C-alpha positions as CSV (number, residue, x, y, z in Angstrom):
1,X,2.4,8.9,8.1
2,X,4.0,5.6,7.6
3,X,3.7,3.2,4.6
4,X,1.4,1.0,6.7
5,X,-0.9,3.9,7.6
6,X,-1.2,4.9,3.9
7,X,-1.8,1.3,3.0
8,X,-4.6,1.1,5.6
9,X,-6.3,4.0,3.8
10,X,-5.9,2.1,0.5
11,X,-7.6,-0.9,2.1
12,X,-10.5,1.3,3.3
13,X,-10.8,2.4,-0.4
14,X,-10.8,-1.2,-1.6
15,X,-13.7,-2.0,0.7
16,X,-15.8,0.6,-1.2
17,X,-16.1,-1.6,-4.2
18,X,-19.3,-3.5,-4.9
19,X,-19.2,-6.6,-7.2
20,X,-15.7,-5.5,-8.3
21,X,-12.3,-6.8,-7.4
22,X,-11.5,-5.0,-4.2
23,X,-8.4,-2.9,-4.9
24,X,-7.7,0.6,-3.5
25,X,-5.1,3.1,-4.3
26,X,-4.0,6.5,-3.3
27,X,-1.2,9.0,-4.4
28,X,0.7,10.8,-1.8
29,X,2.8,14.0,-2.5
30,X,4.7,15.8,0.1
31,X,3.2,13.8,2.9
32,X,-0.5,14.4,1.9
33,X,-3.0,12.4,-0.1
34,X,-3.6,14.1,-3.5
35,X,-5.6,11.4,-5.2
36,X,-7.6,8.3,-4.2
37,X,-9.3,5.6,-6.2
38,X,-10.7,2.1,-6.2
39,X,-11.6,-0.5,-8.9
40,X,-14.5,0.5,-11.0
41,X,-14.3,-1.0,-14.5
42,X,-17.7,-2.8,-14.1
43,X,-19.6,0.2,-12.7
44,X,-18.1,2.6,-15.3
45,X,-18.1,0.2,-18.2
46,X,-14.4,1.2,-18.6
47,X,-11.7,-1.4,-18.5
48,X,-9.2,1.3,-17.6
49,X,-10.9,2.2,-14.4
50,X,-8.4,0.4,-12.2
51,X,-7.8,1.8,-8.7
52,X,-4.3,3.1,-9.7
53,X,-5.6,4.9,-12.7
54,X,-8.5,6.4,-10.8
55,X,-6.0,7.7,-8.0
56,X,-3.6,9.1,-10.6
57,X,-6.5,10.8,-12.5
58,X,-7.6,12.4,-9.2
59,X,-4.0,13.4,-8.3
60,X,-3.6,15.0,-11.7
61,X,-6.8,17.1,-11.2
62,X,-5.8,18.0,-7.7
63,X,-2.3,19.2,-8.7
64,X,-3.2,20.6,-12.0
65,X,-0.4,18.5,-13.6
66,X,-0.4,15.1,-15.3
67,X,3.1,14.6,-14.0
68,X,3.6,13.7,-10.4
69,X,7.3,13.7,-9.7
70,X,8.2,12.8,-6.1
71,X,4.9,11.2,-5.5
72,X,4.3,7.7,-4.0
73,X,1.4,5.5,-5.1
74,X,0.0,3.0,-2.5
75,X,-2.0,0.2,-3.9
76,X,-3.4,-3.0,-2.3
77,X,-2.5,-5.2,-5.2
78,X,0.5,-5.5,-7.4
79,X,-0.1,-3.2,-10.5
80,X,-0.9,-4.7,-13.9
81,X,1.0,-3.8,-17.1
82,X,-1.4,-0.9,-18.0
83,X,-1.1,0.6,-14.6
84,X,2.7,0.4,-14.6
85,X,2.6,2.3,-17.9
86,X,0.4,5.0,-16.4
87,X,2.8,5.2,-13.3
88,X,5.7,5.7,-15.7
89,X,3.9,8.3,-17.7
90,X,2.9,10.1,-14.5
91,X,6.5,10.1,-13.3
92,X,5.5,8.7,-9.9
93,X,8.8,8.1,-8.0
94,X,7.7,5.2,-5.8
95,X,5.1,2.5,-5.7
96,X,4.2,0.6,-2.5
97,X,1.8,-2.4,-3.0
98,X,0.3,-5.0,-0.7
99,X,-0.5,-8.4,-2.2
100,X,1.4,-9.9,-5.1
101,X,-0.5,-10.8,-8.2
102,X,1.1,-13.8,-9.7
103,X,-1.3,-13.9,-12.7
104,X,-1.5,-10.2,-13.8
105,X,1.1,-8.4,-11.7
106,X,3.8,-6.5,-13.5
107,X,6.1,-5.2,-10.8
108,X,9.0,-6.7,-12.7
109,X,8.6,-3.9,-15.2
110,X,9.8,-1.5,-12.5
111,X,13.2,-3.2,-12.9
112,X,13.4,-2.8,-16.7
113,X,15.1,-0.1,-18.6
114,X,12.7,2.8,-19.6
115,X,13.0,6.5,-19.8
116,X,11.7,6.7,-16.4
117,X,12.1,4.4,-13.4
118,X,10.0,4.1,-10.3
119,X,11.1,2.2,-7.2
120,X,8.7,-0.5,-6.0
121,X,8.2,-2.1,-2.7
122,X,5.8,-5.0,-2.3
123,X,4.4,-6.8,0.7
124,X,3.2,-3.9,2.8
125,X,0.2,-5.3,4.8
126,X,0.2,-8.2,2.2
127,X,-1.7,-10.4,4.5
128,X,-4.6,-7.9,5.0
129,X,-4.6,-7.1,1.4
130,X,-4.6,-10.7,0.3
131,X,-7.3,-11.6,2.8
132,X,-9.6,-9.0,1.3
133,X,-9.2,-10.5,-2.1
134,X,-9.5,-14.0,-0.9
135,X,-12.8,-13.2,0.8
136,X,-14.1,-11.5,-2.4
137,X,-13.3,-14.5,-4.6
138,X,-14.6,-17.1,-2.1
139,X,-18.0,-15.3,-2.1
140,X,-18.2,-15.5,-5.9
141,X,-17.6,-19.3,-6.0
């Protein structure tokens, strides 16, 4: 499957959220989805229940390993600082995100010097990802 096809699945996951910022994520390893998640901090009363964290947790359980070398994480919104940290700890090799997040996005951390580096690519289906977020926030105003 292509980056766009996996991002479409992430968009489907984002649409599952109710009353939460619509963000979806999935982890792909060896061409197959091993973990999926969507934003759930309100419904779980857990500020760490971001889509990326949920997908990484599911992938860890599915593979029996907290490290996911060679994996790609697809997420509809640029990851925040917390999620970038989890991506580094999980040793995810590549991150593909849709919409940029000028307020809380931390993709610049992928360029910094850490023990582990992940490659990041933004803008995949950015218009569709951004439209979902705009619709959500417009409904709340």
